[in-house]
N, C-alpha and C positions, 0 to 999 in steps of 0.2 A: 229658264235654260239650266240653271243650277240644279233644280229639282229633277229634271229630266236626266241630266248627266249622273246624278246620285243613284238613278233607278236603272241605268244601263249597266250591263254585265261587262265591265271593262278592267276589273281588277283581278290579278291572279288569285287563285284559291289559297287561303290561309292553311297553315299546318293542321289546325283543328278540323277544317273542312275536309282536307284530304284524309285525315284519320277517320272521320265519320263515314266518308265514301268507302273506305276499306272495310269498315264494320258492316256496311250494307252490301259488300260484295262487288262494289264498283271499283274495278282495277284496270289498268291498261292491258290489253291483250291483243295479240296478232295470230291469227290462225295460219297465216302464210309463214310466219316464223317457226311455228310448231311443225308444220308440214316440211318446211326446209331442213330443220334440225333432224326429223325422223329419216328423211330421204338421204341426208348426209351421213347419218349413222349407218344406215343400210349400205350406202355405197362404200363407206369405210371399211365395214366388216367384209364385204365381197372383195374389196381390193386387197385387204390383208390376208384373209383366210379363204379366198376363192379356190385355189387348188385343193385345200384340204376339204372344204364343203363339197366340191364336185366328186372327190374320191370317196367320201363318206356316203354321198347320195348314190353313186354308182354301186357301192357295195350294198346299200339297203335295197335298191331296185333289183339287183342280182339275187339277193336272198328272198326278196318278196315274190319274184316271178319264177323262181326255181320250183319246178314240180316235185314233190316228194310223195311217193306212193303210200308211205306210212301215215303221213298226215291226212292224206285224202280218206283213209279208211278209219281213222280215230279222230272224231271232231274235237275231243277235248284238247288233243295236242295242237289243233289248229288254233284254238283260243290262246294257248300258251305262246305259240309262235307269233300270233298277232300282237300280244302284249309286249314281247320282247322287241318286235320291230317298232312298235310305237314308242317304247322307251328309248331305244336307240335313236329314233328320229328326233325325239325331244332333246336328247342330249347333244345331238349333232347340231341343231339349230338354236340351242340355248344361248350361245354368244350373241347371235342375232337378235334374239328376243330381249336379252339383257340390255343390249345397246339401244334398242327402240324404246325401252321403259325409261332408261336414263335420259335420252333425248327428250321424251315427253315431259318428264319432271323438270328437266333443265330449262325449258322454255319460259315459264313464269319468272324464274330467278333473273334471267337476262333483262326482263322488263321491270324487275323490282316489284312484281305483283303476285308472288306466291303468298297466298292468303286463305285463311279458313275463316269464313263468315257464316255464322249460324243463322243470322238474319236472312241471308240470301236463300237459305233452304226453307224458309217459311212459305206456306202457300200464299200466293197473291193472285186473286181473282181478276184484278184489273189487267193482268197480262192477257186474259182470254177475251178482252173486249175487241170485237172485230173492227170498230171504228178507229180506236187507237192503233191496232195493227195496220190498218189501211193507210193511217196517217204516217206511220213509220216507212211504209213502202214508197210513198210518194214524196218523202222528205228529201232534202238535200243529202242527208246521210245514206239514205236508201238508194238514191241515184248514183252516189259515189261507189257504193258497193257493187251496183249492177254494172257500172262501167269498168270497175276493177276486175269483176268476174269475167267479163267479156274479153278484156285485154289479156287476162291470164289464160283463158281458154285458147285464145289465138296464138299466144306465145308458146304455150306448152304443145298445143296441137301442131304447130309449125315445127317445133323441135322434134316431135315424135315422128312426123312425116319425114322429115330430113333424115332421122336415124334409120327409119325402115327403108327409105330409098337408097341410102348410102350403103346399107348392109343387106340389100335384097338377095344378092348371090350367096352370101353366107348363110342367109336364113333358109333359102331353098336347098342349099347343100347339106343342111343338117338332116333332111329326110333320107338321104342316101348314105349316111355315115353309120359306123358301128356304134354300139351304146356308149363306150368310153369316149370316142372322138366326138360324138353328138353332144354329150354332156360338157365336154371341154369347150366346144364352140358356143354352146348355150351359155355357159358361164362367162365367156368373153363378151358375148352380146349383152347380157344382163349388166355386167360391170360398166360397159361403154354406155349402155342406155341410162343407167343411174347417174353416171357422171354428167352426161349431156343434160339431163333433166335438172339435176342439182345446180348446174351452171345457170340454167335459165331461170330457176326459182331465186337464185341470189339476186338477180335484178328486180325480181318482184319484191323480195324482202326489203331491199334497199329503199324501195319507194314506200311500201306498206308500213313499216315500223315507225318512221317519223310521222307518217300521216296519222296512225293510230294514237301516238303519243300527243300529237298536237290536238287531235279531236277530243282525247280524254280530258286534257287540261282546259281545253276551250269550253267544254260542257260544264266544268265545275267552276268557271269564273264567277266572281261575286260582284255585286254592287257596292258602291261606297257605303250606302246605308247598311247593308248587311255586314260589312266589315266593322262599322261603328257599333252595331248591335252586339256583334260577337265579342268585341272588346269589352263592352259593358258586362256581358255575361261571364266572361273569363276573368277579367280583372276587377270587376265590380264598378258600380256607378261612381264617377269621380266626386260627385257631391256627397254621396253617402260615405265613401271612403274617407274624405276630408273630415266629415262629422265625426266618424269613429275615431280618427287620429286625435281630434280635438278633445273627445271625451276621454280617450286613453291618457293624453297628456294631463288633463285636469285631475283624473284619478290618481296618477302617478304623483302630481304635485301635492295633492292632499295627503297621500301617505308619507311624502317626504317632509311636509310641514308638521305632520304629526310625530315625526321622529326628532324634530328639533329640540323639544324639552328634554330629551334623554342624552343630549350631547354633553361632553365635558368641556368643550371649548369651541368658540367660533372665530376662525381667522378671517380677517377683513382686509379690504384694499386701501382705504376704508369704506368707499362708497360703492365702487362698481362691482366688486366681488365679495362673496361670502361663502365660507366653506365650514361646515359643522363636523367636528371629529368626536369620536368616542373611543375609549380604550378600557376594556374589562379584563379581569384576570382570566387567563387561559386563551386570550387572543394572540395570534402570532405577531400581529402589528396593528396600530391604530386603524380604524375603519371610518370611511366617509359615510355619514348618515344623511346629509343634505348639502347641496351646492347650488349656486345660482349667480346671476348677474343682473344689474339694473334693478327693476322692480322686485324681482324675486329675491335678489340679495337684501333688499330693504326689508322684505317681509320676514326673512329669516332673522335679521337683526331685531326686528320688532318682537317676534315670538321668543327669541332668546332672551331679550331684556326682560319681558314679562314673566319669564320663568327663572330668572336669575343665572342663566348660562354665561360664564365668563366669556369676554370677547378680547381679542388682541389684534392690534393693527400690525400686519407684517405683509406689506404689499407684494414683494417678490414671492413669498411663500404662498400667499393667497392665489396669485396668478398661476403659479406652477401646479398647485393642488387642483385648481379649477380645470386646467388644461390636460392634466395627466392622470386623473383619477375618474372612477366610475361609482355611482351609488351602491352602497352595501358591499364595496370592495375595499381591500386594505390598500393603504398608501404604498407607492413604489419604493423599493429599497433605497434608491438614491436620495429620498427625502427623509429617511429614518432619523438622521442626526438633527435636522432642522425641526421636525416634529417633536423630537424628544425634548429640545429646548422649550418649546411651547408647553408640553405637558409638565415639564419640571416647574415651570411658572405656575401653572394651574394648581398643582399639588401644594406649592407654597402658599397661593392665595387661599386655598381650602383651609390649610392649617392656620393661617392668620385669622380667617373668619371664626375658627372654632376656639382658638386659645389666645388670640391677640398677639401683641408684640409689634415689632417693626413691620411696616407694610412692604411687601416684596417688590422689588424693582422689575418692571416688565423689560424683557429682552429687547433691545433696540436693533442690533445688527445681527439677524439670523442668516447664516451662511446658506445659500441655495445654489446648487450647480447652474452655471450660466446657461447651459444648453436646455435647461428645463424651464427657464423663465421666458415666457412670451412678451412680445413687445408691450411696453407699458402704455397705459391710457391715462388721459387726464382725469383727474378726480381722485 
């Protein structure tokens, strides 16, 4: 049963799966929303600019239907007249065309699916497979689309029939009106018809958009096995990553141990912590070349002893250096004074080794800011 559940598409699509779908051109879309926005834009333009459009249309019709004797005798003038009328018509209806273009481009943004996918433009011969096409027709998705088309046709057809029946007297009256009055009546009928259709389409959109979004995400659902496999591909196999981290730690530890012989002093806890410091001319402050606790601290002390690196027991300072420093970085300014005491002792010890004399006394009470000293451990 567990294997069956892992193979069922019950998990929401991951962000990577959604991105791959977008690259392949699979995005949520609703033709009903596009049609609704286009119709709404047209209705809005007619509502706001209706009188002006009617006036300009009447003027164009008057100019186009006016008989000019000179034009009838000179065909080249007829072409010029036709060009002028066409340009005027284009300018007259340009606000409507602009609104329709904006509405068409706005549709994908409302669904978050405006996308350019070159992969979707590549030819795919599988789309021409008649068996697959028949399968899509008889699928649940095809059945839903058919029912939706029937419902839309009934709804819009009913609204259109109601508009025609409700305005039947005004429609027949147009045939007996003058040109200006007929255009005004036609403009009113067009605006009213648009508003009625847009209102009906709003109901269709309210049903279709949630359905299309649900269908899109349902189609992209993944199995648990696919999610696990994707996690391995994106984040890497956990076993491989753990092995890589182990090798990285070992390599870093080898580099750190190789730097211990170059240290000037090793500050110890004495057994739990060890921090190796070095200071050369030109440095802004002493630098940490190695640090560790437990077995690593023991190894640092062993390498240091084998190479004659001076060691000093200063538990508070060792713990503070271990907690608040990083490899190959300078010690924090709050520990300058404490480290200076250690280095002063190291220089005295080096001088004693070279010229003899009294053995330098190691510093016993090195002052370390209390807020930098972590809780002490036994040992």
